[in-house]
N, C-alpha and C positions, 0 to 999 in steps of 0.2 A: 504493499500499500504506499502511495506517495506520502511525504511528510505532512503536508498541510491537511490532506484527507484524513490521515491518522489522528492529527491533533483535533480536527472537528469531530470525528467519531468518538474520541475519548472525552472531550468536553461535553458532548451531548449526553453521554451516559452519566457523567458526573452531575450535570445539571438536573437530570431526572432523579437522581438520588445522591444529594450532597453528603449524606452520612458516610458515603464510600471514602471521603477524604480523611475520615477518622480511622478507617480500617486499612486502607492502602496508602502507600507512600506517594505523595504528589509534590512535585517541585516545579514552580513556575518556569525556571530556567531550562527545563527540558523542552519547552515549546519554542519554536523559532519565530512565529509571528508575534509582534508586540501585543496586539489585542488579546491573543490567546494566553500570553504570559499574565496579562492583567486580569483576565477572567479566572485563570487558575489561582492567582494570588487571592482574589476575592473569595473564591470558594474555600480555600484553606483558612483564611483569616476569619471569615464570618461563621464557618461551621464549628468554631470553638465553642460558641455560646448558643447557637441555634441552627436550624436547618434553613438556609436562605432560599428564597425563590428568585426568579430571574430579575425581578424589580429591585431586590436587595443588591444583586450583583451589578445591575445597571447603575444604581446610585453609588456604590462603592467605586466602580471604575470611573464614573463621571467626576467624582471628588478628586481623583488622582490625575485624570487626563480627559477633559471634557470632549476632546476631538476624537477619542478612540472609537473604533468600531464596537468595542465592548460596552460603550456607553449608549449604544443605539438599540432600541427595543427590537427593531426588525432584524438586526444582525443576530441577536441572541435567540430570537424565535427561529431564525433560519437554521441555527445549529441543530435543532431537534430533527431535522430531516437526514442527519448524518449517521445515525446508528444503523450499522449492518449486522453486527454480532455483539451480544452482551457479554463482554469479557474485560471488565475494567482492569483487573490485575494484569492480564496478559498485555493489554495495550500500554499500560503504564510502564511495564518492564521493557517493552519494545522502545518506548520513547526515551527511557533512561539509557539504554544501551546506545541508541543513536546519538544522544547528547554526548556521551563520553567518546564515541567514535569521532564526532566533530572536534571535540577538545584535543584528541590525539592528532588529528590531521593538522590542526592549527599549531600545536606544539612541535610537530615534526617539521612543518614549513619554517617556523621561526628558528629552529635549531639548524636547519639546512642553510638558511640565509646568514645566521649569526651563531656559530657553534661555540658559545661561551658557557661558563659554568652555570649561570642563572637559567639559560635556556635548556641546558642539559638536565637540571633538576626538574624543570617543568615537564620535559619530555618523559622522564622516569616516572613522575607522579601521574601523568596522563595514562601511561601504560598500566600502572597499578590500579588506577581508578576504573579503567575499562575492564581489566581482568576481574576486579571485585564485583562490578555490576553484572557480570555474566554468571557469577556463582550464586545460586539460589539454594539456601539451606533448607531443603524440604524433604529429602529422601532419608534422613536419619543416618547417613553414612558418616563415619568418623575416621576414615583413612587419613585425611589431611591432619587431624589432631595427632594420630599415631606417628605420622612422619615428622611433625614438629617435635614430639617428645623424643623420637629417635635421634634427631639432630641435636637436641639439647643434652643428650647423654655424653656427648663429646665436645660440645661447644657452649660457651657461656651465652646466656641470653643477653641481648643488647637492645631490648625494646623498652626498658624502664626509663623514666625521667628522673635524673639524678638531682638531689637537693643537698643533703648533709651526709657525710660518709657513714657514721654509725647508724643513723636512721635508715639510710639506703640499704645497709647490710641486713638490718632486721626485716626490711620489706622485700627481701630476696632480689636485690639489684635495682633499687630506686622505686618510684611509684609506677606500678605495673599497669598495663592497659586493662580496661573493663573492670576497674575497681571503684567502688563507692567508698570513699574515706570520710568518716565523720570525725570532726575535731570538736570536743566539748570542753568547756571551762566555765568557772564561776565568773560573774561580772568583774571587769577590771583586771583580769589575769593576763589578757593579751591574745585573745582568739584572732581578732582582726589583724593585729601586728604579726602574728605567726603566719597567717595567710599571705600577707604582704612579703614576708621573708621567703616563703616557699616560692612565690612568684619570681622574686629576684634571683633566687638560687636556680630555679628552672631555666630562666632566661640566660643566666650567666654560665651554666655548666652544660647546656645542651644546645646543639646547633639547630636552628630552624623550628624551635618550639613555639607554637601559638598558644596564648593564654587568654581566656575570657574570664573577667571578674564581674560577678553580679553582686553589687553592693546595695542592700535594701534599706540601709539606715544612714548612709553618708552621701553627700554630693560628689560628683567627679572631682571637683576642685579639692574638697577635703581629703579624698583618698590620694590624689596626686601629691598634695602637700605632705602627707605621711610618707609616701614613697621617697620624696626628695629629702625629707628629714633623715630617713634611714640611710639612703645612699650617700648623702653628703656628710652624714654624721653631725648634723646640726640640731640642737635642741628644738623640739617641736613648738614650744612656746615662742622662742625667738623666731622660728620659721613663720609663725603666724603674723609677726610684726617685722617681716624681713626688711622693709625699706628703712626702718630706723635702728633695728637691732643687729643687723648683719654687717660686717665690714666688707670691703671690696673683694678681699681674697675669698671670703666665704660665698659671696654672691657669684663669683666666677666659678667656684666649685659646684654651686647649685645649678648654674646654667649648663655646665658640662654634663651633669646628671640628667638634666632635662633632655639633652641630645641623646643620651644613652637610652632613656625611656622611649623616646620617639623612634629610635633605631631598632627596637625590639617589637615583636608582633604581639603586643599587649593591648587588649581592648577592655574598656570599663563601661558597664551598663548599670544605670540606676533607675530606669523606668519600668523594667520588667519585674512585676511582683507575682504574677500568675504563673504557676508551674508550666502551663502549656506554652506561654510566651518564652519562658527560659529554655524549654526543650527546643522550641523552634529556632532560637538564636544559636544554641549549641549545635544543632543539626546543620545549620547553614555553614558554620565555620569549620566544624570537625569533619564533615563528610568528605571522603576522598583524600584526606591527608594520610600520610604514612603512619605506621605504628610508632608510638613514642613521640609524636609531633604535635600533640594537642593535649591541653588540660584545662578544665573549667573549675572555677572557685565560686562558691555561693555563700554569702554572708548576710543573713543566716537563716536556718531552716524555719524557725517559728514565725518569720515574717513572710514566708512564701504562702501565697493563697491558692485556692482551687476554685473552679467554676461554681461548684455547688457549695455555697456557704452554709446551707442548712444542715450539712453533715455534722455529726459529732466531731469535736476537734481531734480526737485520737484517729478517727477515720480519715480526716483531712491530712494529717501528718503522714499517715500510712500511704495515702495516695501520692503524696509528694515523693517520699523516699522510693516507693515502688516504681514510679515513672522514671525517676533519675537512674535507678539501678538498671531497669530494662533498656534505657537509652544508652548507658555506658556499655552494656553487653552488646547491643546492636551495632554501635559505631566503633566498638573496641577502644574506647577512650576512658581515662580516669576522671572522676569528678570528686572534688573536695567540698564537703558540706559542713559548715560550722553549725554548732547547735548549743542552745542554752542548756543549763542543768536545772534540776528541780530546786526550788527555793528551800526545801527541807534540809538540804546539805548545809546551809549556812548555820543551822541550829545544832548540828552534830559536833561533838567534840573532835572526832576524827574527820577532817574535811577532805581526805584523800578520796577522789571520785571513784565510783564504780559504775558498771553498765546500767545498773538500776536507777542511777541518778539522772540519766538522759531524760529530758522533759518529753512526755508522751512516749516513753521508752520502748514499748513492745515492738513496734514495726521498725523503728530505727535500728535496734539491735539486730533484728532478723535480716534486714536488707543490707546493712553495712558489711562490707568485706573486711574493713579495718576500722577500728575505733581507737582514737588517740585522745588522751586527756592531758590538759596543761595544769600542773599543780605546783604552786610555789614551794620551795624547799622549806622544811620546818626549821632548819638550823642556819642556812645561808640565805640571807634576805634577797640577794641578787640572782639566786639560782632558781630556775624553773625546770621541773622534771616533765618530760614528755612521756607519759605512760602509754605503752602499747597494750591496751586492754583486750583487744580482739585482733586477730591476725590470721587470715586464711592462707597467707603466704609463708608463715613461719612461726617463730616463737612469740608468745604473748606473756602478759603479766611481767613485763620487764620495762625499765625506765631508761631514758637517755637524757642526761643532764644538759641543760642549755643555760648560758649566761644571757639574761634578759636586761637590756638597757632601756628602761622605760622612757627616758628623756628623748630618745631617738626612735624607739620602737624596734630596735635591732636585736635579733636572736643570733647568738653564736654558740655552736656546739662546743661543749667543754672537752678539752684534750687532756688526758691523764697519762 
């Protein structure tokens, strides 16, 4: 079937039953015609909260591009004549494969014209993306998993994202793909700061890693200020009053760290509070990247919302952790999720956290592959212990000591 005919056939079926966008993977970029991309985007976005009709689609597209064919009622109605066979899954898989074939042709052409390192990386990624799009995990065969295990008998795994040496060792070679990592701590102990440090370490120790940070309680500027305070080792209070409190040498250092931040593939989101919006953004950025080339950070779990607010809060939290866990498995990427602890911990004499202290803990504990707790040392005020409370990749109930510099938000692993 010709590309445009396939696109019309697919959109017609999705318009007849918009709920298919929740069951099947649909990406606007798979479509070549701009109007078709806009209609697909409308279907995906609107289906999160309701099942849209063609007039909802028309209004959505018109708000983005009033001149689009997708904003015209007659064009949308005309799509309905396009259904030949009802097989949305097959059509979408066909569109996906064609999309990655186009990407490969473009990357091959660019590399042929300019055979530099950047175009070489693009070409390699395009080949991997096309291969991945053709693999449909439906037959239950596990030959590929056995082959990977056989390879790992004689070769070290190199797909983890490295952060801190001792912590990496406990996590079996860095933060591994398809892991949901929950980081819990009492208020003021440094959850957000620890997340920032993981981001900095991931960017500094691994080539080509993309990081998405979803901060639900800070503005982008506030988070960037914390990054710069950490990187430039400037007191965060003085950083907030930089114009009058920093000398020229410190300002020069801060500007240098601004360039470092811009040079790394780090993005900050502070408008996405619904789990479906977060999932959508992660999917956009993570899909098609190589193993060990993407990580998402979410600050923090209890601020993430779900569409059905009438659910019991425990069920809402369970929906969030389950969706994130399934997404990490599907895309083979790690997700770091910060979490509050139950207030009852504050009234205990022994304030060392346990898994039962995770707020709305049942589903969090079940879905998490790794649970880390930050706990200030009882004897050394400047020391924070990172407790590995759960670890599907290795040893648990063990601590890694870190020196935490509160004035700059910097965590440094202790060396003995």
